[in-house]
N, C-alpha and C positions, 0 to 999 in steps of 0.2 A: 125568767132569767133576761128576755131579751125588753122588757119592759122597763126592769131595774136598772140596766144600763143605758136604755134610753132615757129615764128620768134625770140619771146621774149626769148624763151629757148634756141635757137640758139645764140643768141646776147650774153647771159648770160654768155654761156660756152664759148664763143670766149673770152668773156672779162677775165674771169677765168683762162683761159688758158695763154693768153698773160700775165696778172700779174703775173702768177706762174714763166713764164719764165725771165721776168723782176727781180722779186725778186731773183731768183736761180743765174742770172747773177751778181745782188747786192751782194750777198754771196759770189761768187766766187772771185769778185773783193777785197772784204775785206780780204779776206785769203792772197789773194797774196800781201796785201799791210802791214800785219803784221810784217814782219821780217823788215820792214824799218821805223816803229812805235814803240815808248817806251811808250807812252801817252794810253795807251787801256786799259779798264776796262769794268766790268759787273757792272749793277747797277739794282735797281728795286725802281718803283716808285707807290703813289698814289695819288689820285686826288678827288676834292668833287667839285661841281660846280652847278649853275643854269642852267637848260636846257629850253627853249623855242621851239617852231614850227612857220613854215610859214604859216599853216592853220587857217584862220579865222572864227569866226561864220557866217560872210557873206558869206565866200565860200562856207561852208556845206550848206548853207541857197539855195545857189543860184543852189547847186548839186542837193539836195532833190527837188528844184521846178520843174526841170527839169525832175525828175520822176514823177511828178503829186501829190507832195505830198505839202500840203498849210500849211507851218510851223508858227506859231503862236509866238514861244519863242523860243532860243536857247543860250544857255552859253555852253563857250568853256573853260574849265580851263589846261590849256597847260604849265603852268609855275609850273615846279618841281625840284628836287635836284637831281641831276645824280652822278654817281661816275664811276671810273677806277682804275685796277690795270694794271701796265706794267712790263714787262723786258725787259732791254735794253744792246748792246754791242755797246760800243765805237769802230768804226771803226779807225779812226783817232781823233785827237785832237777836229775837227770839224762836225765829220759826225757819225753818231749812226744809227745802226737798230732795231727797236723797235719792240714788240709782247704784245698785253695786253688782257684784258676783258673789256669790256664798257656797263653799263645800263645805258640808259636813262631814266628810270623811265615810270611812267603812265599817261598816256594823258585821262580827262574824259569829256565826252560832255552829256549836259541833254537839251532834247528839249520837247516842245509840240506841236502837229500837228493836223489838221483835216483831217481824211482817210476814205476812201469807204472802203478799203479792208485791215484790220490790218495786216493780212500775209504777203501781198506786201510790205506795208509799214517797217515791221520789216526784211524781205528780203533785201531792199534795204538800212534800215537803218545799218545793218552790213558791208555793204559796202562801204559806204562813211565816212569816220572818218581819222581825223590826226594821221600819222602812229608814232609810237615809240618802240623801238629794245632793244634790249641786246644781244651782240656776241662779236666775236672775232675781233682784229684788226692787221693788220700786216704793217709796214711802216719805212720809213727813218726820221730822224730828222737831220737839220743843224744847227749849232750854230756859231754866229758871237761874237767873244769876243770884248765888248767894254772897259773893264778894266779888271783886274784879279779877281774880284768878280762878275762883270755883264755881263751877254750876253743876246743875241736877239737869238729867235730859231722859226725856219720854220718847218714843219711836212707835210707829206702827205702819202697815204697809202690806203688800203682798209678795208672796214669793212663787214665782213660777220655776217649778223644779222637776226634776228627770233622775229617777235611781235604776240602776242597772244592779243583778244579783245572778249569780251561779251558785249552782248545786253539786257538789263532788261528793265521789266515795270517797271517806278515809281510808279505807283498807288499798285501794287500786289508784287513788290519786286521779280518778277518771273522772273528768265533766261530764255529768249526767245530762243537766240541761241550763239554760241560760234563760232569762225573761227581764220585763223590767216593768216600770209604772210612772206615772207623770200626773202632775196636778198644777192646778195654783191656789194655793191656800193662804190665811192671813197669818202675820207674823207681828210679835209685838217685844217692847224689850224698854228697860229701865237702866239708868246709868248714871256717872258724873263724869265730870272732865275737868283737869288743871292745866292752866294755860303756862306753860314751860318759858315762851318766849313769846313775842310781837305775832308769831306767824306758827307756833307749833303747841298743839293741844295733846296732852295725854287723857286717854280714856280708859274707863274700867266700865263693862256693861254687862247685864244680862239679858239674855234674848229667848223666846221660846217662840218655835217655827211648828206650825200643823202641817202633818202631812198624810192627808185621807184622814183615818183614825189612830194614827200616830201622831206621837208630839216629840221633838228633839229641842233639847235647853243645850244653851251655850254660854259658860262664863268667859269673857275674853279681854284683853288688854290689847290697846292699838294707840297709836299716834294719826292724828292729823293736821295738815299742812293747809294754811289759808292763804288764798292768794289775795293780796289786797291792794 
């Protein structure tokens, strides 16, 4: 167990160092081309969308069964509204570097089970759950212009996230335990934009966020305001 935790820590640190070097190189490159580009600008944006996770009630039931828990009923409510804020810089007319804050909102799991050791059950229940999180993003965006007003976009980056969760007894409404998880993982997305005016762009986007072994997807609609 200790070796596994050490390995995960080393892998995460290596990933963070590599990501930092790659983005540092991207920033240096952006400044090297600024002199040759006239179409550069800062922008801010916000988006709101529907979020779902890839962990189903059947997945959680199977995981609890392996710990000796006989689950009689389980429901997972993982469809929720997420939102994000971001600030970006157009390195060129097609490439931007973007940083932001993302909130994937909460997931709710309710279950009934027959257990012989309630303490052990609640300890296992705290660990077996769909991940959701909020945190900061750093990535790059590529735009392909179809017309003067319409473009397609692709994005990729890293998500530094943290998730908190608590376990409650439905009978007594008593909090049994609190725990949390955090990490730095990849995200990517595709979408499109429509220029409403010289400064305002409407965006529609699909994104996938990796959260350890879980995934969360978000379909969103948003607005970007460009300072020129």
